[in-house]
Every structure is written in C-alpha cells, then in structure tokens.
N, C-alpha and C positions, 0 to 999 in steps of 0.2 A: 757267117758267124762261126767262131771257133769255141772250143771247150772252156776257155777262160771267161769269156763274156757270158756264156750260158751258165757257167758255175756261179758267176756274180749275181745273175738274176735269181737263181735258186737260193743263193745265200741271202739276198735281199728279202725274199719272201719269208724265209725263216727269221730274219732280223725283225721284220715287221710283226710277226707273231710274238716273238720274244719281247719286244718293246711293249706291245699291247698288254701282255700279261704282267710285265714288270710295272707298268703304269697302274694296273688294277691293284697290284700288291701295295704300291706306294699310297694309293688313295685309301686302301683298307687301313693301313697303318696311320695315315693322317687323320682318319675319322676318330681314332682313339686320342691322338694328340689334341685334336680340336676340343673334344669333350673334357680332357684334362685341363686345357687352357680355360675353358668356360668355368670349371670348378675353381681353379686358382683365382680367376677374376672375381668370382663371388666371395671367396674367402678373404681376398684382399680388401674387397669393399666392406665386408663385415668388420674386419680389423680396423679399417679407417673410421668407420662409423662408431665403433667402441671408443676409439681414441678421441673422436669429436665429442662424444658424450662425457668422457672424462674431463676434457678441457672446459666444457660448458658447466659441468658441476663444480669445478674449481672456481670458475668465475662467479657462479651463483653463491657459493660458500663465502667467497671474499666479500660480496655485496651484503650478504646476511650478517657477516661479522661487522661490517661497517654500519649496518642498520642498528644492530644491537648497541654499538658504541654511541651512536647518535641518540638512541632511546635514553641512555643514561644522561646525555647532555640535555635532552628535553625535560627529564625529571628535575634536573637542577634549575632549568629555566622556569618551570612551573613553581618550584619552591621560591625562587627569587621573585617571581611575580606576586606571590602572596605576601612577601615581606617588603615590597617596594615602598619607599618612604615619600616619594614625590610622583606627581603625574608624569613628569618628564622621564623619570627612571622607569616608571611603569610602562609608558608608551614605548620606550626603547627596548625593554625586555619583551614586550608583546610583539613588536615587529620582528625581533630575532626569533621568537618562538614560532610565529606564523611562517617565516621564511624556512625555518628548519623543518616544519611540518610539510611544507610544499616539497622540499628536497627529499624528505623521507618518502613521500608519495611517489616521487619519480623513481627512487630506489626500489620501492615495492613493486612498481610496474615493471621495472627491468628484471627483477627477480622472477616475477610471475611469467614474463615472456620467456626467460631462460628455462624455467621449469616446463613450460609448454613445449619448448623445443626438445628438451630431454625426453618428454613423454612421446613426442612424435618420432624421435630417433629410435627410441626403444621399440616402438611398434614396428618401425622399419627394419630394425635388427631381427625381430621375430620373423618378419616376412622373408628377409634375406636368408635366415637360417633354414626356413622351410624350402626355399629355392636350392640351398646347398644340399639338403637331404634328398630332394628330388633329383638333383644333378648327379649325386653319388650313385643313385640307383640307375640313372640313365648311362652313366659312365661304365658301370659294371656290366650292364646289358650290352653296350657297344663293344666293350673289351672281350666279352665272352663270344659274341658273334664274330668279331674281327679275328680272334685267335683261330677259330675254326676255318674261316675263309682264307686267312693268311697261310695256314698249313697246306690247304689244297692248292693255293696259288704258288707257293714255294715248290711244291712237288711238280707242278706244271712247268714252272720256270726251269727246274732241273732237267726235265725231260727235253724241253725245247733247246736248252743250252747244249745238251749232248748232241742233238741234231745239228745245231749251229757249228759245233766243233768239228763234226764229221764233214760238213759242207766246206768249212774253212780249210780243211786239210787238202782239198782238191784245188785250192786257189794258190797261185804262186805267192811267196812271202811278201815280195815288194808290192804286189797288187793288193794283197790283203791289208797291208799297212795303209795304203791309200784309202781303201774302203773304210777302214776303222776311223781314220781322221775325218773323212767327209761325213760319216755317219754321226760322229760326235757333234759336228757343226750343225747338222740338220735333223737332230732328234731321230737318228736311225735311217733317214732317207738318203742313202749314199748314191743310189742310182736314179736316173731320170729317163723316162721313155721319150724318145724323139717323136713329136707329133707333126703330122702333115696339116698345115693350116689352110691349104687350098688344094682341093682334089684335082683341079685342072692345071696346076702349076707345081713346080718343084720347090715349094716353100715349106720350110720346116721350122719348128721351134722346140726349145727345151721344155719338157713337161714339168720341170721343177720351178723355173723362173720365167718361162714363156719368152725368153729372148730368142732371136733368130739363130738357126744353125745352118752353116753353109752346106751346100750339096756335096762338097768334097768329103765332108765328115760322114755323110750318109753312105757314100761309096766305100769309105774305109770300113765302116761298121758292117756293111753288107758283104764285103769280100775278104776282109782280113780279121784276124783275132787280136786287135790292138785296143788298148785303153785310150779312149778319147773323152776329154772332159769339157764341159760347158765353159766357154771363155768368161762367162759372167758369174755363175754361181759355183763353178768348179765341180759340180756333181758328175759322176761317171755316166756317160751317155750310152743308152742301149736302144735297140729297136723293139717295136711293140711285140713282134712275134718271136723274138730271139730266145725267149725262155720256154717256149713250147717244146 
C-alpha cells in the first residue's frame, strides 16, 4: 500500500466524522422546521374552521330570513281562514296553512341543526386556539434549544472541515475528484474495505455492495499504490489494515 491509498483511508475517516456532525446539524434544524410546520397546520385549520362557521352562519341567516317571510304568509292565511265564506274555501286554506306549518317546522329544524354545528365548531376553534398557544411555546423552546446546539455543531463542522481540507491536500487532484463523486453517490462512503469471505480460500468481496472482488485486485492493492474500484458499486477499494 502506498501513500495515496493510505491518504484516502484517512480522508474517509474524516469524511465520516464530518458527515455525522453535518447530519446532526441538519436534524437540529429540521426539528425547528417540524415545529413551525405543526404551528402552520394548526393555524390553517383554525382559519378553515372560521370560514366554515362563516358559511354556516350565512346559510342559517338565509333560512331565518325565509322563515320570517313565511311567517308573514302564515299570518295572511290565518286571516283568510277567519274570513272564509264556504267550507270548500275554508278547507283549502286550512290545508295550505297546515302544509306551510310543516314546511316551517322543517326550516326550524334545519336552522337549529346549523346553530348546533356553529356552537360545536366554535368550541373546536377554542380548542385549536389552545393548541396553537401551546405549539407556540413548544416552538420557542425548540428554537432556543436548537440555536444553542446548532452553534456548537457548526463550530464542530468548521473544525472537522479544516481537518478534511488538510487531508485532501495530500491526495492527488484527480483521485480527490473521484473520491468526491463517489462520496456524493453513497452519502460520504467513497471507500469500501475488501473483506475475505472464506478464511481457507482466496475469496473476497466489496464491503460496500458485497459483490465478489477478483484476487488480482487484491494483489494490486497489496503491492501497488493504484486506485481500484468495485466493478459493481464503483466505490474505491481498500484493504482492511491499509489505514493503520
């Protein structure tokens, strides 16, 4: 093993540490975003419920207006009933009066149901508003905790990034480009340690994708300082003890 492969293994170790802290930082920031989304969801739900109450009230007002209009018609029918001249006329007016009363009862039942719905929705709005207030407190707590953690993690990222830059300077430019491309593909895991699958035979596999690795590649890695990549996953192959 030569200095290039040894340098890659050291760089991989730093890369792993860097990615781990960066992931912690991302989770820290996502926790605030999650709480913000929870708050927005509650606020949107409250707005939607207020709009629903508004529409229900408009519908109830329309029915009440219709009921008042029908009350005037009922009053006229009652007056006409008292002044009916014949039994036939009386019977016709009475039938219309009873029909109108039945229709009015249906309207009153609809209005009552709508008012119940409004009361239930108003109670729900109070509950949602309470949840919003609780969520605001939770958001502020999460934001305060997250800001402190994020500052610490950002400092840690900065320190490790400097170490990564120093390690990267020891790797040839073209090799470093390969490392970066593979690292982006496999979430930082640019190298894969070759594993011996059978202690009694020269059988080896890629530690990244577990596909077989020819013995010829093992010989190259053992005796020369060349970049060998897995034919399946394209990770840079290294030997287990080559970073020691």
